[in-house]
C-alpha positions as CSV (number, residue, x, y, z in Angstrom):
1,M,-102.2,258.4,250.2
2,K,-101.8,257.6,254.0
3,T,-104.5,258.6,256.4
4,I,-103.8,261.4,258.9
5,G,-103.7,258.7,261.7
6,E,-101.0,256.7,259.8
7,V,-98.9,259.9,259.2
8,K,-99.3,260.9,262.9
9,Q,-98.3,257.5,264.1
10,A,-95.3,257.4,261.7
11,N,-94.0,260.7,263.0
12,E,-95.1,260.7,266.7
13,A,-91.9,259.3,268.3
14,E,-89.7,261.8,266.4
15,L,-91.9,264.7,267.4
16,L,-92.2,263.6,271.1
17,A,-88.4,263.4,271.3
18,L,-88.1,267.2,270.7
19,P,-87.6,269.4,273.8
20,D,-90.9,270.5,275.5
21,V,-93.2,268.4,273.1
22,A,-95.8,267.1,275.5
23,S,-98.3,265.5,272.9
24,V,-99.0,264.7,269.4
25,G,-102.6,264.4,268.3
26,I,-105.1,265.0,265.6
27,G,-107.4,268.0,265.6
28,L,-108.3,270.9,263.3
29,D,-106.3,273.8,262.0
30,E,-107.4,277.4,262.0
31,K,-109.3,276.8,258.7
32,G,-111.2,273.8,260.2
33,S,-109.2,271.2,258.2
34,P,-107.9,267.9,259.8
35,A,-104.3,268.6,261.1
36,I,-101.7,267.0,263.3
37,V,-101.5,269.0,266.5
38,V,-98.3,269.1,268.5
39,G,-98.7,270.3,272.1
40,L,-95.7,272.1,273.8
41,A,-95.3,272.1,277.5
42,R,-94.1,275.7,277.2
43,E,-93.2,278.0,274.4
44,N,-89.9,276.9,272.9
45,V,-88.8,278.9,269.8
46,R,-86.0,276.4,269.0
47,T,-88.4,273.4,269.1
48,Q,-91.0,275.3,267.1
49,A,-88.5,275.9,264.4
50,L,-87.8,272.1,264.2
51,I,-91.5,271.2,263.8
52,P,-92.5,270.9,260.1
53,Q,-95.5,273.0,258.9
54,E,-96.7,270.0,257.0
55,L,-96.3,266.2,257.2
56,E,-97.1,264.3,254.0
57,T,-99.7,267.0,252.9
58,Y,-101.4,267.3,256.3
59,P,-100.9,270.7,258.1
60,V,-99.2,270.7,261.5
61,T,-100.4,273.0,264.2
62,V,-98.5,273.9,267.4
63,K,-100.3,274.7,270.6
64,I,-98.9,275.6,274.0
65,T,-100.8,273.1,276.2
66,G,-98.6,273.0,279.3
67,Q,-97.3,269.7,280.7
68,L,-99.9,267.0,280.4
69,G,-100.2,264.3,283.0
70,A,-102.3,261.4,284.0
71,Q,-105.5,262.2,285.9
């Protein structure tokens, strides 16, 4: 079984190519379990429909983060 980091890395480029996806990271879901967290620059129903609820047994959580930039 792949680690959550390996699954994130394997799917990151594809997720980042979706409209309004600003980030892909690792965090916790609402149950406190490890999850892949997809940050959206703004709410986008079409993009949210394209993001899977799970990647290789790991839950995927979507959060509206706003546009991220270097500081």
